[in-house]
LUMDRENSE-27109 format. One line per field, with one value per residue (C-alpha): residue number from 0; x, y, z; residue in three letters. Coordinates in Angstrom, 3 decimals, padded with zeros to 6 digits. Layout:
N
num = [NUM/...] .
X = [X/...] .
Y = [Y/...] .
Z = [Z/...] .
residu = [ALA/...] .
***
This chain:
198
num = [0/1/2/3/4/5/6/7/8/9/10/11/12/13/14/15/16/17/18/19/20/21/22/23/24/25/26/27/28/29/30/31/32/33/34/35/36/37/38/39/40/41/42/43/44/45/46/47/48/49/50/51/52/53/54/55/56/57/58/59/60/61/62/63/64/65/66/67/68/69/70/71/72/73/74/75/76/77/78/79/80/81/82/83/84/85/86/87/88/89/90/91/92/93/94/95/96/97/98/99/100/101/102/103/104/105/106/107/108/109/110/111/112/113/114/115/116/117/118/119/120/121/122/123/124/125/126/127/128/129/130/131/132/133/134/135/136/137/138/139/140/141/142/143/144/145/146/147/148/149/150/151/152/153/154/155/156/157/158/159/160/161/162/163/164/165/166/167/168/169/170/171/172/173/174/175/176/177/178/179/180/181/182/183/184/185/186/187/188/189/190/191/192/193/194/195/196/197] .
X = [009.937/009.567/012.555/012.589/015.573/016.163/018.200/017.079/019.169/021.876/019.485/018.605/014.887/012.902/009.791/008.019/004.414/002.011/-000.829/-001.921/-004.852/-004.808/-005.258/-003.397/-004.095/-000.401/000.940/003.807/002.621/-000.346/002.082/005.153/005.912/009.289/011.482/015.246/017.054/013.951/012.145/009.095/008.040/004.816/005.044/003.028/002.946/004.397/007.793/008.042/010.659/013.183/012.963/013.555/016.559/017.926/017.609/019.553/022.249/022.621/022.988/026.321/025.808/029.405/029.431/025.718/024.488/020.712/017.943/014.597/011.299/009.292/007.999/004.808/002.715/002.434/005.213/003.178/000.636/003.383/004.203/005.816/008.072/008.926/009.996/011.838/013.665/014.627/015.983/017.992/019.374/020.435/022.044/023.732/024.673/024.662/022.198/020.025/016.362/014.061/010.376/008.324/004.673/001.190/000.793/-002.321/-000.738/-002.613/-005.945/-005.016/-004.042/-006.589/-003.921/-000.906/001.997/004.411/006.109/006.935/008.278/010.319/012.293/013.917/013.111/015.598/013.698/010.204/008.726/004.938/002.962/000.821/-000.117/-002.521/-002.989/-006.629/-008.990/-011.039/-008.039/-006.326/-009.308/-009.622/-005.999/-005.205/-008.496/-007.880/-010.105/-010.688/-013.144/-011.013/-007.727/-006.635/-007.149/-005.539/-002.481/-002.034/-002.385/000.141/002.590/002.239/002.974/005.998/007.361/007.473/009.315/011.253/014.438/013.683/010.140/009.179/005.959/006.085/004.150/004.956/006.132/003.148/000.965/000.222/002.587/-000.196/-000.965/002.723/002.900/-000.258/001.202/004.395/002.401/000.422/003.591/005.204/002.098/002.785/006.430/007.885/009.349/007.928/009.896/008.751/009.646/009.854/006.999/008.524] .
Y = [-004.525/-003.770/-003.945/-006.681/-005.189/-001.453/001.022/004.189/006.344/003.677/000.875/-002.170/-002.952/-005.947/-005.163/-008.479/-007.787/-005.101/-006.529/-004.433/-004.573/-000.810/002.258/004.879/008.478/009.375/006.268/007.108/004.598/006.817/009.608/007.909/004.744/004.267/005.088/005.489/003.869/001.972/003.430/001.343/-000.839/-001.985/-005.720/-007.066/-010.226/-010.666/-012.429/-016.026/-017.246/-018.251/-014.823/-013.123/-015.356/-014.651/-010.901/-011.328/-013.376/-010.658/-007.899/-006.845/-006.852/-005.790/-003.563/-004.131/-005.484/-005.197/-006.060/-004.283/-005.786/-002.792/-002.156/-001.077/-003.635/-005.109/-007.734/-010.009/-010.465/-012.627/-014.389/-017.593/-015.698/-013.211/-015.846/-018.114/-015.346/-013.707/-017.046/-017.303/-013.762/-014.478/-017.838/-016.953/-013.290/-012.912/-010.021/-008.713/-008.629/-005.702/-005.795/-002.655/-003.611/-002.258/-004.837/-006.442/-009.770/-011.758/-010.406/-010.963/-014.601/-015.339/-016.703/-015.660/-015.229/-013.745/-017.103/-017.502/-013.971/-014.424/-017.209/-014.707/-011.099/-009.175/-005.916/-004.857/-001.429/-001.235/001.673/003.128/006.195/007.651/007.529/006.365/004.167/006.949/008.769/005.483/004.246/007.610/007.820/004.119/002.937/-000.770/-003.593/-004.839/-003.234/-004.253/-003.218/-000.830/-003.419/-006.109/-003.965/-003.262/-006.967/-007.850/-005.303/-006.752/-010.254/-009.018/-007.359/-010.809/-012.579/-010.178/-008.480/-004.935/-003.601/-000.023/001.705/004.643/007.781/010.432/013.874/015.682/014.729/017.428/017.390/016.224/013.227/012.328/012.461/010.359/007.882/007.697/006.899/004.212/002.582/002.635/001.040/-001.925/-002.062/-000.640/002.679/005.172/006.455/009.624/009.248/011.947/012.247/011.326] .
Z = [-036.080/-032.366/-030.061/-027.422/-025.596/-025.528/-023.501/-021.784/-019.442/-019.254/-018.215/-020.300/-020.567/-021.776/-023.819/-023.342/-024.300/-025.483/-023.385/-020.424/-018.015/-017.416/-019.566/-017.529/-018.487/-018.373/-020.161/-022.499/-025.079/-025.908/-026.897/-028.438/-030.418/-028.773/-025.790/-025.497/-028.428/-029.611/-032.619/-031.846/-028.930/-030.601/-031.298/-034.214/-032.116/-028.641/-028.745/-027.561/-025.093/-027.761/-029.385/-026.025/-025.343/-028.836/-028.231/-024.979/-026.710/-029.368/-026.756/-025.271/-021.500/-020.779/-017.710/-017.104/-013.797/-014.048/-016.495/-016.134/-017.278/-018.453/-021.971/-023.703/-021.842/-018.364/-018.033/-015.746/-018.569/-020.141/-016.876/-018.152/-020.563/-017.833/-015.327/-017.748/-019.617/-016.301/-015.092/-018.322/-017.903/-014.327/-015.064/-018.342/-017.808/-014.010/-014.120/-011.317/-012.311/-011.665/-012.507/-013.087/-012.715/-012.108/-009.333/-010.790/-011.747/-009.103/-010.334/-013.979/-013.406/-010.689/-008.339/-006.275/-008.704/-006.145/-005.352/-009.072/-009.297/-006.126/-007.836/-010.217/-009.261/-007.086/-006.955/-007.887/-008.529/-008.233/-009.683/-006.917/-009.013/-006.409/-002.621/-002.594/-004.578/-006.163/-007.628/-008.531/-010.536/-012.266/-013.393/-013.934/-015.502/-014.747/-015.974/-012.402/-009.961/-006.985/-008.638/-005.882/-003.144/-005.300/-005.959/-002.233/-001.369/-004.098/-002.667/000.833/-000.500/-002.450/000.704/002.342/-000.493/-002.727/-001.424/-002.592/-003.051/-003.899/-004.834/-007.222/-008.084/-010.676/-009.594/-011.146/-008.164/-005.575/-002.586/-000.276/-002.501/-002.586/001.205/001.557/-000.942/001.121/004.272/002.430/001.094/004.532/006.046/003.725/004.766/001.534/000.452/-002.018/-004.975/-006.726/-010.400/-013.039/-015.487/-018.870] .
residu = [MET/ALA/GLU/ILE/LEU/TYR/THR/TYR/GLN/ASP/GLN/VAL/TYR/VAL/ASN/LEU/THR/ASN/GLN/CYS/ASP/CYS/SER/CYS/ARG/PHE/CYS/ILE/ARG/SER/HIS/HIS/ASP/GLY/VAL/GLY/ASP/ALA/ASP/THR/LEU/TRP/HIS/GLU/GLN/ASP/PRO/ASP/LEU/GLU/GLU/VAL/LYS/ALA/ALA/MET/ASP/ALA/PHE/ASP/PHE/SER/GLY/ARG/LYS/GLU/LEU/VAL/TYR/CYS/GLY/TYR/GLY/GLU/PRO/THR/CYS/ALA/LEU/GLU/ASN/LEU/VAL/GLU/SER/ALA/ARG/TYR/ALA/LYS/GLU/ARG/TYR/GLY/LEU/ARG/ILE/ARG/LEU/ASN/THR/ASN/GLY/LEU/GLY/ASN/LEU/TYR/HIS/GLY/ARG/ASP/ILE/VAL/PRO/MET/LEU/ALA/GLU/VAL/VAL/ASP/SER/ILE/SER/ILE/SER/LEU/ASN/ALA/PRO/ASN/LYS/GLU/GLU/TYR/MET/GLU/VAL/THR/ARG/PRO/GLN/PHE/GLU/ASP/ALA/PHE/GLU/GLY/MET/LEU/ALA/PHE/THR/ALA/GLU/CYS/ALA/LYS/ARG/ILE/PRO/GLN/VAL/LYS/MET/THR/VAL/VAL/ASP/VAL/LEU/PRO/GLU/ARG/ASP/ILE/GLU/ASP/SER/ARG/LYS/LEU/ALA/GLU/SER/LEU/GLY/VAL/GLU/LEU/ARG/VAL/ARG/LYS/PHE/VAL] .
***
């Protein structure tokens, strides 16, 4: 049975869904069944809200301050569960909420979801992956033609409403691409974080 909550490098993560609207070339889920202390993150069926709450209630959050939504799917594909379980985690356990996302939630839902996220999310990390549309489409392989533009627009909206917003790229990119990515992020009013390729 897939883990709903798992730990990796001393962080607690929520594996909310296996649905994703991208097929990134570097995605860890195409190489491993699990991450951290989870043997498998593949759900036979995505958990419902009560199952997510039960997993939280069974977890010892002693000494923990943050809960990160990031699993084997895109968390915003399970938007209602994301928002309501995050609200529960904040109210019951006093946790900060971080969302790791591909930034395509507005395109996926066909509406602006940032106001909903802003109710519960303290920080958000958006996968930029590449500094321009051509490279982004090549590496991310999203289901939307206007994914790059949509992700940038989503980031700009988040910067207005969510306290901490970062864009990320992996450290395997050439130095020039990383620098161009940094300039793009800064043009949207957010910082770039270069993360290690797992």
